[in-house]
C-alpha positions in Angstrom: -159.6 -8.6 -41.3 -157.7 -5.4 -40.5 -154.9 -5.9 -38.0 -154.6 -3.3 -35.1 -152.5 -5.3 -32.6 -149.0 -4.5 -33.7 -147.8 -3.8 -30.2 -148.4 -7.5 -29.4 -146.6 -8.7 -32.5 -146.1 -7.4 -36.0 -146.3 -9.5 -39.2 -142.9 -10.5 -40.5 -142.0 -8.0 -43.2 -140.7 -9.0 -46.7 -137.1 -7.9 -46.1 -136.9 -10.0 -43.0 -138.4 -13.1 -44.6 -136.0 -12.8 -47.5 -133.0 -12.3 -45.3 -134.0 -15.3 -43.1 -134.5 -17.6 -46.2 -131.2 -16.6 -47.7 -129.3 -17.1 -44.4 -131.0 -20.4 -43.8 -129.9 -21.6 -47.3 -126.4 -20.1 -47.2 -125.3 -20.3 -43.5 -125.1 -23.9 -42.2 -122.5 -23.9 -39.5 -122.6 -23.4 -35.8 -120.8 -20.0 -35.0 -118.8 -21.7 -32.3 -117.3 -24.3 -34.6 -113.8 -23.9 -35.9 -114.3 -25.0 -39.5 -115.1 -22.9 -42.5 -118.9 -23.3 -42.1 -118.6 -22.2 -38.4 -116.4 -19.2 -39.4 -118.9 -18.1 -42.0 -121.7 -18.3 -39.4 -119.6 -16.4 -36.8 -118.9 -13.7 -39.4 -122.6 -13.2 -40.2 -123.4 -12.9 -36.5 -120.5 -10.4 -36.0 -121.7 -8.3 -38.9 -125.2 -8.3 -37.5 -123.9 -7.3 -34.0 -121.9 -4.4 -35.5 -124.9 -3.2 -37.5 -127.2 -3.2 -34.4 -124.5 -1.4 -32.4 -124.3 1.2 -35.1 -128.1 1.9 -34.9 -128.1 2.0 -31.1 -124.8 3.9 -30.7 -122.9 1.4 -28.6 -120.0 -1.0 -28.8 -120.7 -4.3 -30.6 -119.4 -6.3 -27.7 -122.1 -4.7 -25.5 -124.7 -6.8 -27.2 -125.9 -10.3 -26.2 -128.3 -12.2 -28.4 -131.4 -13.7 -26.7 -134.6 -15.4 -27.6 -136.5 -12.2 -27.1 -137.0 -9.3 -24.6 -138.6 -11.5 -22.0 -135.5 -13.6 -21.7 -133.3 -10.5 -21.9 -135.2 -8.8 -19.1 -135.1 -11.9 -16.9 -131.4 -12.4 -17.6 -130.6 -8.9 -16.4 -132.7 -9.0 -13.3 -131.3 -12.5 -12.5 -127.8 -11.0 -12.8 -128.5 -8.1 -10.4 -130.2 -10.6 -8.0 -126.9 -12.6 -8.0 -124.5 -9.6 -7.7 -126.2 -6.9 -5.5 -125.9 -7.2 -1.8 -128.8 -8.5 0.2 -130.1 -5.0 1.2 -129.9 -3.3 -2.2 -133.2 -2.3 -3.9 -134.1 -2.1 -7.5 -136.5 0.6 -8.6 -138.8 0.0 -11.5 -141.5 2.2 -13.0 -145.0 1.2 -12.0 -145.9 0.7 -15.6 -143.2 -1.7 -16.7 -143.9 -4.7 -18.9 -144.7 -7.9 -16.9 -141.4 -9.4 -17.9 -139.7 -6.7 -15.9 -142.3 -6.1 -13.2 -142.9 -9.8 -12.4 -139.2 -10.7 -12.6 -138.2 -7.9 -10.3 -140.9 -9.0 -7.8 -139.7 -12.6 -8.1 -136.0 -11.8 -7.5 -136.2 -8.9 -5.1 -139.7 -9.2 -3.5 -140.0 -6.2 -1.1 -136.8 -4.8 -2.3 -138.4 -4.1 -5.7 -139.7 -0.5 -5.3 -142.2 1.0 -7.7 -141.5 4.5 -9.2 -144.9 6.3 -9.5 -146.3 7.8 -12.6 -148.5 10.7 -13.3 -152.1 10.5 -14.4 -150.8 11.1 -17.9 -148.7 7.9 -17.6 -145.3 9.5 -17.4 -142.7 8.5 -14.8 -142.6 11.1 -11.9 -139.1 12.5 -12.5 -139.4 14.9 -9.5 -140.2 12.0 -7.2 -137.3 10.0 -8.6 -134.8 12.9 -8.2 -135.9 13.5 -4.6 -135.6 9.8 -3.7 -132.2 9.4 -5.3 -130.9 12.3 -3.2 -131.4 10.2 -0.1 -131.1 6.6 -1.3 -129.0 4.8 -4.0 -130.7 1.7 -5.4 -128.7 -1.0 -7.2 -130.7 -0.4 -10.4 -133.3 2.0 -11.9 -135.5 0.6 -14.7 -137.8 2.7 -16.8 -139.1 1.6 -20.2 -138.7 3.8 -23.3 -142.3 3.7 -24.3 -145.3 2.0 -22.7 -146.7 -1.0 -24.5 -150.4 -0.4 -23.4 -150.7 3.4 -23.7 -147.9 4.3 -26.1 -146.8 7.1 -23.7 -143.2 8.0 -24.3 -141.1 8.0 -21.1 -138.3 10.6 -20.4 -135.6 8.0 -20.5 -132.9 10.4 -21.6 -133.6 12.7 -18.7 -133.8 9.8 -16.2 -130.5 8.4 -17.6 -128.8 11.7 -16.9 -130.2 11.8 -13.4 -129.0 8.2 -12.8 -125.5 9.1 -14.1 -125.3 12.1 -11.8 -126.0 9.8 -8.8 -123.9 6.9 -10.3 -126.8 4.5 -10.4 -127.1 2.0 -13.2 -130.0 2.7 -15.6 -131.9 0.0 -17.6 -134.5 0.7 -20.3 -136.8 -1.8 -22.0 -137.0 -0.3 -25.5 -139.1 -3.0 -27.1 -141.9 -0.6 -28.2 -139.5 2.2 -29.2 -137.2 0.3 -31.5 -138.5 0.2 -35.1 -141.1 3.0 -34.3 -138.7 5.8 -33.4 -135.0 6.2 -34.2 -132.8 3.9 -32.2 -129.8 6.2 -32.1 -128.9 7.2 -28.5 -130.5 4.2 -26.9 -127.1 2.7 -26.6 -126.2 5.3 -24.0 -128.3 3.4 -21.5 -126.3 1.1 -19.3 -128.6 -1.7 -20.0 -131.2 -2.0 -22.8 -133.4 -4.7 -24.3 -135.3 -5.2 -27.5 -137.1 -7.8 -29.6 -137.4 -8.2 -33.4 -141.1 -9.3 -33.6 -142.4 -5.9 -32.5 -141.1 -4.1 -35.7 -141.5 -6.8 -38.4 -138.7 -9.2 -37.6 -139.1 -12.8 -36.7 -140.3 -14.1 -33.3 -137.8 -15.7 -31.1 -134.9 -13.2 -31.2 -133.9 -10.2 -29.1 -131.0 -8.7 -27.4 -129.6 -7.4 -24.1 -127.2 -4.5 -24.1 -124.6 -4.6 -21.3 -121.4 -2.6 -20.9 -118.8 -4.8 -22.5 -116.3 -3.9 -19.7 -118.5 -5.9 -17.4 -120.4 -9.2 -17.6 -123.8 -10.6 -16.6 -124.2 -13.9 -14.9 -125.9 -16.3 -17.3 -129.4 -17.4 -16.6 -128.8 -20.6 -18.6 -126.4 -23.4 -17.9 -124.6 -25.0 -20.9 -122.1 -23.7 -23.4 -120.0 -20.5 -23.3 -121.7 -18.7 -26.1 -122.1 -14.9 -26.0 -118.8 -14.5 -24.1 -120.1 -16.9 -21.5 -123.2 -14.8 -20.7 -125.9 -16.7 -22.6 -125.6 -20.4 -23.2 -127.2 -21.9 -26.3 -126.4 -21.9 -30.1 -127.2 -18.6 -31.7 -129.9 -18.7 -34.4 -128.0 -16.9 -37.2 -130.9 -16.7 -39.7 -133.3 -14.9 -37.3 -130.5 -12.6 -36.1 -129.8 -11.6 -39.7 -133.5 -11.2 -40.2 -133.8 -8.9 -37.2 -131.2 -6.6 -38.7 -132.9 -6.6 -42.1 -136.1 -5.5 -40.5 -134.5 -2.8 -38.4 -132.5 -1.4 -41.4 -135.8 -1.1 -43.3 -137.6 0.6 -40.4 -134.7 3.0 -39.8 -134.8 4.0 -43.4 -138.5 4.8 -43.1 -137.9 6.8 -40.0 -135.1 8.8 -41.6 -137.6 9.6 -44.5 -140.2 10.8 -42.0 -142.9 8.4 -42.9 -143.9 8.0 -39.2 -144.9 11.6 -39.0 -147.7 11.1 -41.6 -148.9 8.0 -39.8 -149.0 10.1 -36.6 -151.5 12.4 -38.3 -153.7 9.5 -39.3 -153.8 8.3 -35.7 -154.6 11.8 -34.4 -157.4 12.2 -36.9 -158.8 8.8 -35.7 -158.7 9.9 -32.1 -160.6 13.1 -32.8 -163.3 11.3 -34.7 -163.5 8.6 -32.0 -164.2 11.1 -29.3 -166.7 12.9 -31.4 -168.6 9.9 -32.7 -168.5 7.6 -29.7 -170.0 9.4 -26.6 -168.2 8.8 -23.3 -165.1 7.5 -24.9 -161.7 8.7 -23.6 -158.2 8.5 -25.0 -155.6 7.7 -22.4 -152.6 9.9 -22.3 -154.1 12.8 -24.3 -151.8 15.8 -24.5 -148.7 13.6 -23.7 -146.1 12.5 -26.2 -147.1 9.1 -27.4 -146.0 6.6 -30.1 -147.4 7.4 -33.5 -149.1 4.0 -33.7 -150.8 3.5 -30.3 -154.3 4.5 -29.0 -155.5 3.3 -25.6 -159.1 4.2 -25.2 -161.7 3.9 -22.5 -164.9 2.8 -24.2 -168.5 3.2 -23.0 -169.9 0.5 -20.8 -170.4 -2.8 -22.6 -167.4 -4.9 -21.4 -164.0 -5.3 -23.0 -164.6 -8.8 -24.4 -167.9 -7.8 -25.9 -166.2 -4.9 -27.7 -163.3 -7.1 -28.9 -165.7 -9.9 -30.0 -167.9 -7.6 -32.0 -165.0 -5.8 -33.5 -163.5 -9.1 -34.5 -166.7 -10.1 -36.2 -166.7 -6.7 -38.0 -163.2 -7.4 -39.3 -160.9 -5.7 -36.8 -158.3 -7.3 -34.6 -157.8 -5.2 -31.5 -156.7 -6.0 -27.9 -157.6 -5.0 -24.3 -154.0 -4.2 -23.4 -150.8 -6.1 -23.0 -150.8 -9.5 -24.8 -148.8 -10.9 -21.9 -151.7 -10.3 -19.5 -154.3 -12.1 -21.6 -156.3 -14.6 -19.6 -155.6 -12.8 -16.3 -158.5 -11.5 -14.3 -156.5 -8.6 -12.8 -157.1 -5.2 -14.3 -154.2 -3.5 -16.2 -151.5 -2.5 -13.7 -150.5 0.3 -16.0 -153.9 2.1 -15.9 -154.2 1.4 -12.2 -150.8 3.0 -11.6 -151.9 6.0 -13.6 -154.8 6.5 -11.2 -157.7 5.1 -13.1 -160.5 3.5 -11.1 -161.1 -0.3 -11.3 -164.3 0.2 -13.2 -162.6 2.4 -15.8 -159.6 0.0 -16.2 -162.0 -2.8 -17.4 -163.2 -0.6 -20.3 -159.9 -0.1 -22.1 -159.2 -1.1 -25.7 -155.9 -0.8 -27.4 -155.5 0.0 -31.1 -151.9 -0.3 -32.3 -151.1 0.1 -36.0 -148.0 -0.7 -38.0 -146.0 0.6 -40.9 -148.3 -1.3 -43.2 -151.5 0.2 -41.8 -153.1 2.8 -44.1 -155.1 6.0 -43.5 -158.1 4.0 -44.9 -157.6 1.4 -42.3 -157.9 4.0 -39.5 -161.0 5.4 -41.1 -162.5 2.0 -41.4 -161.8 1.3 -37.7 -163.5 4.5 -36.7 -166.6 3.6 -38.7 -166.5 0.0 -37.2 -166.4 1.4 -33.7 -169.4 3.7 -34.3 -171.3 0.7 -35.7 -170.4 -1.5 -32.7 -171.2 1.3 -30.3 -174.7 1.5 -31.8 -175.1 -2.2 -31.4 -173.9 -2.3 -27.8 -175.8 0.9 -26.8 -179.0 -0.5 -28.1 -178.4 -4.0 -26.7 -178.3 -5.8 -30.0 
């Protein structure tokens, strides 16, 4: 079975497994305990915080450990719901991950305003600039790269615009970190990430908050994370997160992602040539080197997924967090695709371990399945 669902979760890489095992065997204490075991655990956690801050380009005390990006996103929106006045709006891009989109709707209801995107899946910067000239929301949220389409968002440009209007800016960088260099992301006022998207363990992520301020905890309990996130920190998986990120940043520095982008581009060309009526979403727009969102010929998403699974390929229909829902992708709907088109999308997302041969095999597998579906087999 060849895995093409890395945007949902990536297999834990060797460096992360080894770091987790070593930390599990070596670090026994609670980092809040005053004895030597606790001091050792706190030291390991501090070192990990400092390393992550170095990669992002922020202060170590800006970082709060969480159980993942979903918790981090909810924690931040909970905080703004508690601290903004009753009339303030939050503006989020129309293509945000459900953990941002749904949390914003829950906490702010009609005060959660959607920022439109273009047909290419890019946030409409002109619209945002014009609206900010007249209105100041309490928060602007735009993800760094979309989880379904791989389309890279102009977060640096939007950050500069928000700074000019003195509006806090938040970016969900889950799909960016580990695939593109993290340096500079720390400039965002608020930032979230998760280890399991780039080869770290599940169950650990972070929220970046300016250390001069504080967020109101979503959880009641202890005073961990400077009183901003209750619960004993899981030191082994925090250490493993950093081991994975260090390995990915090294690969990025050596330019290995550029070669992988070429493999993906070759796949897209062959797909469009060999499978009639297929379309690649976001063509001509900067996208992650690992992600292809494609509208496939009629036949039904689940039929394609099932047949590809039997042929030895694990692919998805979009965000793993929407699995089981009957609603079509809100991302493609926001981009202007019609309801009938949205139900034809498949997502192929590779990882650092994916080879050129894997992409070639996927293309041949799609051609074979197309022939079966087209001829009603």
